[in-house]
PyMOL Python script that loads the backbone (N, CA, C, O; Angstrom):
from pymol import cmd

cmd.read_pdbstr("""\
ATOM      1  N   MET A   1      -2.983  18.151   6.282  1.00  0.00           N
ATOM      2  CA  MET A   1      -2.967  16.990   7.160  1.00  0.00           C
ATOM      3  C   MET A   1      -1.590  16.329   7.095  1.00  0.00           C
ATOM      4  O   MET A   1      -1.025  16.165   6.014  1.00  0.00           O
ATOM      5  N   ALA A   2      -1.068  15.961   8.227  1.00  0.00           N
ATOM      6  CA  ALA A   2       0.246  15.329   8.281  1.00  0.00           C
ATOM      7  C   ALA A   2       0.173  13.893   7.780  1.00  0.00           C
ATOM      8  O   ALA A   2      -0.874  13.248   7.840  1.00  0.00           O
ATOM      9  N   GLU A   3       1.296  13.413   7.289  1.00  0.00           N
ATOM     10  CA  GLU A   3       1.358  12.024   6.842  1.00  0.00           C
ATOM     11  C   GLU A   3       1.269  11.119   8.073  1.00  0.00           C
ATOM     12  O   GLU A   3       1.795  11.437   9.140  1.00  0.00           O
ATOM     13  N   LYS A   4       0.595   9.994   7.897  1.00  0.00           N
ATOM     14  CA  LYS A   4       0.453   9.041   8.991  1.00  0.00           C
ATOM     15  C   LYS A   4       0.840   7.671   8.458  1.00  0.00           C
ATOM     16  O   LYS A   4       0.312   7.218   7.442  1.00  0.00           O
ATOM     17  N   GLN A   5       1.770   7.011   9.153  1.00  0.00           N
ATOM     18  CA  GLN A   5       2.146   5.680   8.690  1.00  0.00           C
ATOM     19  C   GLN A   5       0.975   4.729   8.913  1.00  0.00           C
ATOM     20  O   GLN A   5       0.406   4.658  10.002  1.00  0.00           O
ATOM     21  N   ILE A   6       0.630   3.998   7.847  1.00  0.00           N
ATOM     22  CA  ILE A   6      -0.527   3.099   7.928  1.00  0.00           C
ATOM     23  C   ILE A   6      -0.148   1.654   7.646  1.00  0.00           C
ATOM     24  O   ILE A   6      -1.012   0.777   7.628  1.00  0.00           O
ATOM     25  N   GLY A   7       1.153   1.396   7.425  1.00  0.00           N
ATOM     26  CA  GLY A   7       1.532   0.014   7.161  1.00  0.00           C
ATOM     27  C   GLY A   7       2.953  -0.128   6.667  1.00  0.00           C
ATOM     28  O   GLY A   7       3.702   0.840   6.533  1.00  0.00           O
ATOM     29  N   VAL A   8       3.292  -1.379   6.400  1.00  0.00           N
ATOM     30  CA  VAL A   8       4.627  -1.741   5.931  1.00  0.00           C
ATOM     31  C   VAL A   8       4.476  -2.725   4.778  1.00  0.00           C
ATOM     32  O   VAL A   8       3.591  -3.580   4.786  1.00  0.00           O
ATOM     33  N   VAL A   9       5.352  -2.591   3.790  1.00  0.00           N
ATOM     34  CA  VAL A   9       5.352  -3.522   2.655  1.00  0.00           C
ATOM     35  C   VAL A   9       5.782  -4.895   3.166  1.00  0.00           C
ATOM     36  O   VAL A   9       6.868  -5.046   3.725  1.00  0.00           O
ATOM     37  N   SER A  10       4.919  -5.896   2.969  1.00  0.00           N
ATOM     38  CA  SER A  10       5.252  -7.255   3.406  1.00  0.00           C
ATOM     39  C   SER A  10       5.726  -8.121   2.250  1.00  0.00           C
ATOM     40  O   SER A  10       6.353  -9.159   2.460  1.00  0.00           O
ATOM     41  N   ASN A  11       5.421  -7.684   1.008  1.00  0.00           N
ATOM     42  CA  ASN A  11       5.868  -8.439  -0.166  1.00  0.00           C
ATOM     43  C   ASN A  11       5.681  -7.568  -1.400  1.00  0.00           C
ATOM     44  O   ASN A  11       4.892  -6.624  -1.400  1.00  0.00           O
ATOM     45  N   TYR A  12       6.427  -7.907  -2.456  1.00  0.00           N
ATOM     46  CA  TYR A  12       6.262  -7.219  -3.732  1.00  0.00           C
ATOM     47  C   TYR A  12       6.319  -8.250  -4.839  1.00  0.00           C
ATOM     48  O   TYR A  12       7.240  -9.064  -4.896  1.00  0.00           O
ATOM     49  N   PHE A  13       5.330  -8.213  -5.718  1.00  0.00           N
ATOM     50  CA  PHE A  13       5.232  -9.169  -6.814  1.00  0.00           C
ATOM     51  C   PHE A  13       5.579  -8.444  -8.110  1.00  0.00           C
ATOM     52  O   PHE A  13       4.726  -7.815  -8.736  1.00  0.00           O
ATOM     53  N   GLU A  14       6.848  -8.547  -8.497  1.00  0.00           N
ATOM     54  CA  GLU A  14       7.374  -7.778  -9.619  1.00  0.00           C
ATOM     55  C   GLU A  14       6.675  -8.089 -10.936  1.00  0.00           C
ATOM     56  O   GLU A  14       6.452  -7.186 -11.742  1.00  0.00           O
ATOM     57  N   HIS A  15       6.327  -9.354 -11.167  1.00  0.00           N
ATOM     58  CA  HIS A  15       5.716  -9.731 -12.449  1.00  0.00           C
ATOM     59  C   HIS A  15       4.361  -9.075 -12.701  1.00  0.00           C
ATOM     60  O   HIS A  15       3.928  -8.967 -13.849  1.00  0.00           O
ATOM     61  N   VAL A  16       3.688  -8.637 -11.635  1.00  0.00           N
ATOM     62  CA  VAL A  16       2.399  -7.955 -11.805  1.00  0.00           C
ATOM     63  C   VAL A  16       2.416  -6.522 -11.258  1.00  0.00           C
ATOM     64  O   VAL A  16       1.432  -5.796 -11.396  1.00  0.00           O
ATOM     65  N   GLY A  17       3.530  -6.114 -10.638  1.00  0.00           N
ATOM     66  CA  GLY A  17       3.636  -4.755 -10.104  1.00  0.00           C
ATOM     67  C   GLY A  17       2.708  -4.487  -8.946  1.00  0.00           C
ATOM     68  O   GLY A  17       2.166  -3.390  -8.811  1.00  0.00           O
ATOM     69  N   VAL A  18       2.522  -5.508  -8.097  1.00  0.00           N
ATOM     70  CA  VAL A  18       1.601  -5.391  -6.967  1.00  0.00           C
ATOM     71  C   VAL A  18       2.367  -5.502  -5.657  1.00  0.00           C
ATOM     72  O   VAL A  18       3.246  -6.349  -5.498  1.00  0.00           O
ATOM     73  N   VAL A  19       2.011  -4.628  -4.724  1.00  0.00           N
ATOM     74  CA  VAL A  19       2.615  -4.638  -3.401  1.00  0.00           C
ATOM     75  C   VAL A  19       1.604  -5.207  -2.407  1.00  0.00           C
ATOM     76  O   VAL A  19       0.404  -4.952  -2.511  1.00  0.00           O
ATOM     77  N   SER A  20       2.101  -5.972  -1.453  1.00  0.00           N
ATOM     78  CA  SER A  20       1.273  -6.458  -0.353  1.00  0.00           C
ATOM     79  C   SER A  20       1.631  -5.622   0.871  1.00  0.00           C
ATOM     80  O   SER A  20       2.799  -5.522   1.247  1.00  0.00           O
ATOM     81  N   ILE A  21       0.617  -5.025   1.487  1.00  0.00           N
ATOM     82  CA  ILE A  21       0.840  -4.127   2.623  1.00  0.00           C
ATOM     83  C   ILE A  21       0.108  -4.658   3.847  1.00  0.00           C
ATOM     84  O   ILE A  21      -1.092  -4.929   3.797  1.00  0.00           O
ATOM     85  N   LYS A  22       0.842  -4.804   4.944  1.00  0.00           N
ATOM     86  CA  LYS A  22       0.248  -5.166   6.234  1.00  0.00           C
ATOM     87  C   LYS A  22      -0.173  -3.855   6.893  1.00  0.00           C
ATOM     88  O   LYS A  22       0.672  -3.037   7.257  1.00  0.00           O
ATOM     89  N   LEU A  23      -1.482  -3.660   7.044  1.00  0.00           N
ATOM     90  CA  LEU A  23      -2.013  -2.386   7.535  1.00  0.00           C
ATOM     91  C   LEU A  23      -1.988  -2.266   9.056  1.00  0.00           C
ATOM     92  O   LEU A  23      -2.316  -3.208   9.778  1.00  0.00           O
ATOM     93  N   THR A  24      -1.589  -1.078   9.526  1.00  0.00           N
ATOM     94  CA  THR A  24      -1.658  -0.752  10.954  1.00  0.00           C
ATOM     95  C   THR A  24      -2.752   0.296  11.189  1.00  0.00           C
ATOM     96  O   THR A  24      -2.957   0.753  12.313  1.00  0.00           O
ATOM     97  N   ALA A  25      -3.449   0.667  10.109  1.00  0.00           N
ATOM     98  CA  ALA A  25      -4.582   1.606  10.170  1.00  0.00           C
ATOM     99  C   ALA A  25      -5.450   1.350   8.939  1.00  0.00           C
ATOM    100  O   ALA A  25      -5.024   0.677   8.001  1.00  0.00           O
ATOM    101  N   GLY A  26      -6.657   1.887   8.949  1.00  0.00           N
ATOM    102  CA  GLY A  26      -7.576   1.668   7.836  1.00  0.00           C
ATOM    103  C   GLY A  26      -7.146   2.375   6.555  1.00  0.00           C
ATOM    104  O   GLY A  26      -6.393   3.348   6.585  1.00  0.00           O
ATOM    105  N   LEU A  27      -7.642   1.862   5.429  1.00  0.00           N
ATOM    106  CA  LEU A  27      -7.349   2.432   4.116  1.00  0.00           C
ATOM    107  C   LEU A  27      -8.549   2.171   3.213  1.00  0.00           C
ATOM    108  O   LEU A  27      -9.183   1.121   3.309  1.00  0.00           O
ATOM    109  N   LYS A  28      -8.864   3.130   2.331  1.00  0.00           N
ATOM    110  CA  LYS A  28      -9.979   2.922   1.405  1.00  0.00           C
ATOM    111  C   LYS A  28      -9.602   3.390   0.007  1.00  0.00           C
ATOM    112  O   LYS A  28      -8.662   4.163  -0.177  1.00  0.00           O
ATOM    113  N   LYS A  29     -10.363   2.900  -0.983  1.00  0.00           N
ATOM    114  CA  LYS A  29     -10.158   3.345  -2.360  1.00  0.00           C
ATOM    115  C   LYS A  29     -10.308   4.856  -2.408  1.00  0.00           C
ATOM    116  O   LYS A  29     -11.184   5.428  -1.761  1.00  0.00           O
ATOM    117  N   GLY A  30      -9.435   5.497  -3.190  1.00  0.00           N
ATOM    118  CA  GLY A  30      -9.485   6.947  -3.303  1.00  0.00           C
ATOM    119  C   GLY A  30      -8.492   7.646  -2.398  1.00  0.00           C
ATOM    120  O   GLY A  30      -8.130   8.795  -2.650  1.00  0.00           O
ATOM    121  N   ASP A  31      -8.037   6.961  -1.327  1.00  0.00           N
ATOM    122  CA  ASP A  31      -7.011   7.546  -0.464  1.00  0.00           C
ATOM    123  C   ASP A  31      -5.721   7.683  -1.261  1.00  0.00           C
ATOM    124  O   ASP A  31      -5.505   6.960  -2.234  1.00  0.00           O
ATOM    125  N   LYS A  32      -4.879   8.598  -0.851  1.00  0.00           N
ATOM    126  CA  LYS A  32      -3.574   8.770  -1.493  1.00  0.00           C
ATOM    127  C   LYS A  32      -2.522   8.205  -0.542  1.00  0.00           C
ATOM    128  O   LYS A  32      -2.523   8.509   0.651  1.00  0.00           O
ATOM    129  N   ILE A  33      -1.620   7.377  -1.084  1.00  0.00           N
ATOM    130  CA  ILE A  33      -0.571   6.790  -0.260  1.00  0.00           C
ATOM    131  C   ILE A  33       0.800   7.256  -0.732  1.00  0.00           C
ATOM    132  O   ILE A  33       0.983   7.701  -1.865  1.00  0.00           O
ATOM    133  N   LYS A  34       1.747   7.135   0.178  1.00  0.00           N
ATOM    134  CA  LYS A  34       3.141   7.457  -0.114  1.00  0.00           C
ATOM    135  C   LYS A  34       3.963   6.284   0.389  1.00  0.00           C
ATOM    136  O   LYS A  34       3.766   5.821   1.513  1.00  0.00           O
ATOM    137  N   ILE A  35       4.888   5.799  -0.443  1.00  0.00           N
ATOM    138  CA  ILE A  35       5.752   4.690  -0.058  1.00  0.00           C
ATOM    139  C   ILE A  35       7.182   5.204  -0.015  1.00  0.00           C
ATOM    140  O   ILE A  35       7.669   5.813  -0.968  1.00  0.00           O
ATOM    141  N   ILE A  36       7.848   4.950   1.109  1.00  0.00           N
ATOM    142  CA  ILE A  36       9.213   5.430   1.314  1.00  0.00           C
ATOM    143  C   ILE A  36      10.103   4.279   1.767  1.00  0.00           C
ATOM    144  O   ILE A  36       9.741   3.505   2.653  1.00  0.00           O
ATOM    145  N   GLY A  37      11.266   4.182   1.146  1.00  0.00           N
ATOM    146  CA  GLY A  37      12.245   3.178   1.551  1.00  0.00           C
ATOM    147  C   GLY A  37      13.396   3.169   0.561  1.00  0.00           C
ATOM    148  O   GLY A  37      13.188   3.374  -0.635  1.00  0.00           O
ATOM    149  N   GLY A  38      14.611   2.934   1.047  1.00  0.00           N
ATOM    150  CA  GLY A  38      15.766   2.945   0.166  1.00  0.00           C
ATOM    151  C   GLY A  38      15.833   4.278  -0.555  1.00  0.00           C
ATOM    152  O   GLY A  38      15.825   5.329   0.085  1.00  0.00           O
ATOM    153  N   GLU A  39      15.899   4.250  -1.882  1.00  0.00           N
ATOM    154  CA  GLU A  39      15.905   5.490  -2.667  1.00  0.00           C
ATOM    155  C   GLU A  39      14.531   5.790  -3.249  1.00  0.00           C
ATOM    156  O   GLU A  39      14.375   6.713  -4.049  1.00  0.00           O
ATOM    157  N   ILE A  40      13.538   5.010  -2.844  1.00  0.00           N
ATOM    158  CA  ILE A  40      12.168   5.173  -3.351  1.00  0.00           C
ATOM    159  C   ILE A  40      11.385   6.124  -2.448  1.00  0.00           C
ATOM    160  O   ILE A  40      11.445   6.027  -1.222  1.00  0.00           O
ATOM    161  N   ASP A  41      10.662   7.031  -3.066  1.00  0.00           N
ATOM    162  CA  ASP A  41       9.783   7.964  -2.350  1.00  0.00           C
ATOM    163  C   ASP A  41       8.774   8.464  -3.381  1.00  0.00           C
ATOM    164  O   ASP A  41       9.071   9.388  -4.139  1.00  0.00           O
ATOM    165  N   PHE A  42       7.583   7.861  -3.416  1.00  0.00           N
ATOM    166  CA  PHE A  42       6.581   8.280  -4.402  1.00  0.00           C
ATOM    167  C   PHE A  42       5.189   8.235  -3.796  1.00  0.00           C
ATOM    168  O   PHE A  42       4.938   7.566  -2.793  1.00  0.00           O
ATOM    169  N   GLU A  43       4.283   8.981  -4.447  1.00  0.00           N
ATOM    170  CA  GLU A  43       2.885   9.052  -4.023  1.00  0.00           C
ATOM    171  C   GLU A  43       2.006   8.552  -5.153  1.00  0.00           C
ATOM    172  O   GLU A  43       2.349   8.680  -6.328  1.00  0.00           O
ATOM    173  N   GLN A  44       0.870   7.982  -4.784  1.00  0.00           N
ATOM    174  CA  GLN A  44      -0.117   7.587  -5.789  1.00  0.00           C
ATOM    175  C   GLN A  44      -1.460   7.356  -5.110  1.00  0.00           C
ATOM    176  O   GLN A  44      -1.513   7.027  -3.925  1.00  0.00           O
ATOM    177  N   PRO A  45      -2.561   7.531  -5.875  1.00  0.00           N
ATOM    178  CA  PRO A  45      -3.880   7.227  -5.310  1.00  0.00           C
ATOM    179  C   PRO A  45      -4.122   5.720  -5.305  1.00  0.00           C
ATOM    180  O   PRO A  45      -3.554   4.986  -6.114  1.00  0.00           O
ATOM    181  N   VAL A  46      -4.966   5.273  -4.388  1.00  0.00           N
ATOM    182  CA  VAL A  46      -5.359   3.864  -4.344  1.00  0.00           C
ATOM    183  C   VAL A  46      -6.541   3.704  -5.290  1.00  0.00           C
ATOM    184  O   VAL A  46      -7.668   4.069  -4.957  1.00  0.00           O
ATOM    185  N   LYS A  47      -6.274   3.152  -6.480  1.00  0.00           N
ATOM    186  CA  LYS A  47      -7.328   2.992  -7.487  1.00  0.00           C
ATOM    187  C   LYS A  47      -8.095   1.702  -7.287  1.00  0.00           C
ATOM    188  O   LYS A  47      -9.297   1.642  -7.549  1.00  0.00           O
ATOM    189  N   SER A  48      -7.403   0.660  -6.820  1.00  0.00           N
ATOM    190  CA  SER A  48      -8.073  -0.600  -6.510  1.00  0.00           C
ATOM    191  C   SER A  48      -7.267  -1.310  -5.441  1.00  0.00           C
ATOM    192  O   SER A  48      -6.066  -1.090  -5.283  1.00  0.00           O
ATOM    193  N   MET A  49      -7.958  -2.162  -4.717  1.00  0.00           N
ATOM    194  CA  MET A  49      -7.351  -2.848  -3.588  1.00  0.00           C
ATOM    195  C   MET A  49      -7.958  -4.245  -3.514  1.00  0.00           C
ATOM    196  O   MET A  49      -9.144  -4.427  -3.791  1.00  0.00           O
ATOM    197  N   GLN A  50      -7.149  -5.224  -3.143  1.00  0.00           N
ATOM    198  CA  GLN A  50      -7.663  -6.590  -3.047  1.00  0.00           C
ATOM    199  C   GLN A  50      -7.200  -7.266  -1.761  1.00  0.00           C
ATOM    200  O   GLN A  50      -6.139  -6.967  -1.215  1.00  0.00           O
ATOM    201  N   ILE A  51      -8.033  -8.182  -1.304  1.00  0.00           N
ATOM    202  CA  ILE A  51      -7.657  -9.128  -0.247  1.00  0.00           C
ATOM    203  C   ILE A  51      -7.988 -10.506  -0.799  1.00  0.00           C
ATOM    204  O   ILE A  51      -9.122 -10.765  -1.201  1.00  0.00           O
ATOM    205  N   ASN A  52      -6.999 -11.385  -0.817  1.00  0.00           N
ATOM    206  CA  ASN A  52      -7.181 -12.735  -1.378  1.00  0.00           C
ATOM    207  C   ASN A  52      -7.804 -12.704  -2.769  1.00  0.00           C
ATOM    208  O   ASN A  52      -8.730 -13.462  -3.057  1.00  0.00           O
ATOM    209  N   ARG A  53      -7.299 -11.834  -3.621  1.00  0.00           N
ATOM    210  CA  ARG A  53      -7.714 -11.692  -5.026  1.00  0.00           C
ATOM    211  C   ARG A  53      -9.164 -11.233  -5.210  1.00  0.00           C
ATOM    212  O   ARG A  53      -9.727 -11.378  -6.295  1.00  0.00           O
ATOM    213  N   LYS A  54      -9.765 -10.682  -4.160  1.00  0.00           N
ATOM    214  CA  LYS A  54     -11.124 -10.147  -4.263  1.00  0.00           C
ATOM    215  C   LYS A  54     -11.061  -8.633  -4.093  1.00  0.00           C
ATOM    216  O   LYS A  54     -10.448  -8.128  -3.153  1.00  0.00           O
ATOM    217  N   ASP A  55     -11.711  -7.905  -5.026  1.00  0.00           N
ATOM    218  CA  ASP A  55     -11.726  -6.448  -4.937  1.00  0.00           C
ATOM    219  C   ASP A  55     -12.483  -6.000  -3.690  1.00  0.00           C
ATOM    220  O   ASP A  55     -13.529  -6.550  -3.345  1.00  0.00           O
ATOM    221  N   ILE A  56     -11.926  -4.984  -3.019  1.00  0.00           N
ATOM    222  CA  ILE A  56     -12.571  -4.421  -1.832  1.00  0.00           C
ATOM    223  C   ILE A  56     -12.571  -2.903  -1.941  1.00  0.00           C
ATOM    224  O   ILE A  56     -11.773  -2.324  -2.679  1.00  0.00           O
ATOM    225  N   GLU A  57     -13.469  -2.265  -1.201  1.00  0.00           N
ATOM    226  CA  GLU A  57     -13.561  -0.803  -1.178  1.00  0.00           C
ATOM    227  C   GLU A  57     -12.727  -0.224  -0.040  1.00  0.00           C
ATOM    228  O   GLU A  57     -12.141   0.850  -0.174  1.00  0.00           O
ATOM    229  N   LYS A  58     -12.677  -0.946   1.086  1.00  0.00           N
ATOM    230  CA  LYS A  58     -11.907  -0.449   2.227  1.00  0.00           C
ATOM    231  C   LYS A  58     -11.359  -1.619   3.042  1.00  0.00           C
ATOM    232  O   LYS A  58     -11.878  -2.735   3.001  1.00  0.00           O
ATOM    233  N   ALA A  59     -10.299  -1.325   3.775  1.00  0.00           N
ATOM    234  CA  ALA A  59      -9.649  -2.347   4.606  1.00  0.00           C
ATOM    235  C   ALA A  59      -9.411  -1.757   5.990  1.00  0.00           C
ATOM    236  O   ALA A  59      -9.337  -0.539   6.158  1.00  0.00           O
ATOM    237  N   LYS A  60      -9.292  -2.635   6.970  1.00  0.00           N
ATOM    238  CA  LYS A  60      -9.110  -2.171   8.346  1.00  0.00           C
ATOM    239  C   LYS A  60      -7.732  -2.576   8.880  1.00  0.00           C
ATOM    240  O   LYS A  60      -7.007  -3.358   8.266  1.00  0.00           O
ATOM    241  N   LYS A  61      -7.408  -2.027  10.021  1.00  0.00           N
ATOM    242  CA  LYS A  61      -6.150  -2.355  10.698  1.00  0.00           C
ATOM    243  C   LYS A  61      -6.021  -3.871  10.823  1.00  0.00           C
ATOM    244  O   LYS A  61      -6.970  -4.555  11.207  1.00  0.00           O
ATOM    245  N   GLY A  62      -4.838  -4.388  10.495  1.00  0.00           N
ATOM    246  CA  GLY A  62      -4.598  -5.824  10.589  1.00  0.00           C
ATOM    247  C   GLY A  62      -4.766  -6.569   9.281  1.00  0.00           C
ATOM    248  O   GLY A  62      -4.265  -7.683   9.130  1.00  0.00           O
ATOM    249  N   ASP A  63      -5.481  -5.951   8.316  1.00  0.00           N
ATOM    250  CA  ASP A  63      -5.656  -6.593   7.006  1.00  0.00           C
ATOM    251  C   ASP A  63      -4.351  -6.547   6.207  1.00  0.00           C
ATOM    252  O   ASP A  63      -3.507  -5.676   6.417  1.00  0.00           O
ATOM    253  N   GLU A  64      -4.209  -7.487   5.304  1.00  0.00           N
ATOM    254  CA  GLU A  64      -3.095  -7.489   4.364  1.00  0.00           C
ATOM    255  C   GLU A  64      -3.692  -7.297   2.979  1.00  0.00           C
ATOM    256  O   GLU A  64      -4.422  -8.157   2.485  1.00  0.00           O
ATOM    257  N   VAL A  65      -3.380  -6.164   2.353  1.00  0.00           N
ATOM    258  CA  VAL A  65      -4.006  -5.809   1.082  1.00  0.00           C
ATOM    259  C   VAL A  65      -2.998  -5.786  -0.057  1.00  0.00           C
ATOM    260  O   VAL A  65      -1.807  -5.552   0.150  1.00  0.00           O
ATOM    261  N   GLY A  66      -3.499  -6.032  -1.261  1.00  0.00           N
ATOM    262  CA  GLY A  66      -2.694  -5.931  -2.471  1.00  0.00           C
ATOM    263  C   GLY A  66      -3.100  -4.690  -3.237  1.00  0.00           C
ATOM    264  O   GLY A  66      -4.285  -4.446  -3.465  1.00  0.00           O
ATOM    265  N   ILE A  67      -2.099  -3.901  -3.635  1.00  0.00           N
ATOM    266  CA  ILE A  67      -2.347  -2.674  -4.390  1.00  0.00           C
ATOM    267  C   ILE A  67      -1.338  -2.598  -5.528  1.00  0.00           C
ATOM    268  O   ILE A  67      -0.146  -2.823  -5.319  1.00  0.00           O
ATOM    269  N   LYS A  68      -1.809  -2.283  -6.729  1.00  0.00           N
ATOM    270  CA  LYS A  68      -0.906  -2.106  -7.875  1.00  0.00           C
ATOM    271  C   LYS A  68      -0.146  -0.795  -7.682  1.00  0.00           C
ATOM    272  O   LYS A  68      -0.745   0.243  -7.399  1.00  0.00           O
ATOM    273  N   VAL A  69       1.178  -0.852  -7.839  1.00  0.00           N
ATOM    274  CA  VAL A  69       2.003   0.349  -7.660  1.00  0.00           C
ATOM    275  C   VAL A  69       2.797   0.642  -8.922  1.00  0.00           C
ATOM    276  O   VAL A  69       3.045  -0.241  -9.743  1.00  0.00           O
ATOM    277  N   LYS A  70       3.191   1.911  -9.058  1.00  0.00           N
ATOM    278  CA  LYS A  70       3.863   2.347 -10.277  1.00  0.00           C
ATOM    279  C   LYS A  70       5.377   2.195 -10.232  1.00  0.00           C
ATOM    280  O   LYS A  70       6.044   2.348 -11.255  1.00  0.00           O
ATOM    281  N   GLU A  71       5.931   1.892  -9.050  1.00  0.00           N
ATOM    282  CA  GLU A  71       7.376   1.724  -8.932  1.00  0.00           C
ATOM    283  C   GLU A  71       7.697   0.450  -8.180  1.00  0.00           C
ATOM    284  O   GLU A  71       6.875  -0.065  -7.422  1.00  0.00           O
ATOM    285  N   LYS A  72       8.908  -0.056  -8.396  1.00  0.00           N
ATOM    286  CA  LYS A  72       9.355  -1.267  -7.712  1.00  0.00           C
ATOM    287  C   LYS A  72       9.671  -0.926  -6.259  1.00  0.00           C
ATOM    288  O   LYS A  72      10.382   0.039  -5.979  1.00  0.00           O
ATOM    289  N   VAL A  73       9.141  -1.719  -5.349  1.00  0.00           N
ATOM    290  CA  VAL A  73       9.398  -1.499  -3.920  1.00  0.00           C
ATOM    291  C   VAL A  73       9.945  -2.785  -3.304  1.00  0.00           C
ATOM    292  O   VAL A  73       9.988  -3.829  -3.954  1.00  0.00           O
ATOM    293  N   ARG A  74      10.357  -2.692  -2.060  1.00  0.00           N
ATOM    294  CA  ARG A  74      10.911  -3.858  -1.368  1.00  0.00           C
ATOM    295  C   ARG A  74      10.229  -4.055  -0.015  1.00  0.00           C
ATOM    296  O   ARG A  74       9.630  -3.141   0.551  1.00  0.00           O
ATOM    297  N   LYS A  75      10.346  -5.266   0.469  1.00  0.00           N
ATOM    298  CA  LYS A  75       9.805  -5.605   1.788  1.00  0.00           C
ATOM    299  C   LYS A  75      10.403  -4.683   2.844  1.00  0.00           C
ATOM    300  O   LYS A  75      11.603  -4.409   2.839  1.00  0.00           O
ATOM    301  N   GLY A  76       9.552  -4.211   3.743  1.00  0.00           N
ATOM    302  CA  GLY A  76      10.018  -3.352   4.833  1.00  0.00           C
ATOM    303  C   GLY A  76       9.848  -1.869   4.575  1.00  0.00           C
ATOM    304  O   GLY A  76       9.977  -1.070   5.503  1.00  0.00           O
ATOM    305  N   TYR A  77       9.556  -1.468   3.316  1.00  0.00           N
ATOM    306  CA  TYR A  77       9.330  -0.042   3.030  1.00  0.00           C
ATOM    307  C   TYR A  77       8.096   0.414   3.791  1.00  0.00           C
ATOM    308  O   TYR A  77       7.173  -0.370   4.017  1.00  0.00           O
ATOM    309  N   LYS A  78       8.079   1.671   4.184  1.00  0.00           N
ATOM    310  CA  LYS A  78       6.970   2.218   4.971  1.00  0.00           C
ATOM    311  C   LYS A  78       5.910   2.824   4.058  1.00  0.00           C
ATOM    312  O   LYS A  78       6.217   3.420   3.026  1.00  0.00           O
ATOM    313  N   VAL A  79       4.649   2.653   4.470  1.00  0.00           N
ATOM    314  CA  VAL A  79       3.510   3.159   3.695  1.00  0.00           C
ATOM    315  C   VAL A  79       2.778   4.187   4.554  1.00  0.00           C
ATOM    316  O   VAL A  79       2.445   3.932   5.711  1.00  0.00           O
ATOM    317  N   PHE A  80       2.536   5.358   3.956  1.00  0.00           N
ATOM    318  CA  PHE A  80       1.853   6.452   4.650  1.00  0.00           C
ATOM    319  C   PHE A  80       0.586   6.831   3.906  1.00  0.00           C
ATOM    320  O   PHE A  80       0.499   6.673   2.688  1.00  0.00           O
ATOM    321  N   LYS A  81      -0.405   7.337   4.652  1.00  0.00           N
ATOM    322  CA  LYS A  81      -1.593   7.923   4.036  1.00  0.00           C
ATOM    323  C   LYS A  81      -1.384   9.434   4.084  1.00  0.00           C
ATOM    324  O   LYS A  81      -1.010   9.979   5.122  1.00  0.00           O
ATOM    325  N   ILE A  82      -1.627  10.110   2.956  1.00  0.00           N
ATOM    326  CA  ILE A  82      -1.396  11.567   2.921  1.00  0.00           C
ATOM    327  C   ILE A  82      -2.660  12.311   2.545  1.00  0.00           C
ATOM    328  O   ILE A  82      -2.653  13.539   2.466  1.00  0.00           O
TER     329      ILE A  82
END
""", "prot")
cmd.dss("prot")
cmd.show_as("cartoon", "prot")
cmd.util.cbc("prot")
cmd.orient("prot")
């Protein structure tokens, strides 16, 4: 399956290692994402996801979700589902 862009990084909270992603397509726990921008290019599974500090199983287009990430990212980086 080809990679599909599903959102853009809208914020990054370095002290907790959490990225905020504005979704342009749905996403659920267990999906694998790829974040690309600058010199960053990494993949990871979505182990947990939150909206307004509440755990959720899935999110839809237009939602803004928080996901813990393993690398430092910046606003504007692209997020893909793979």
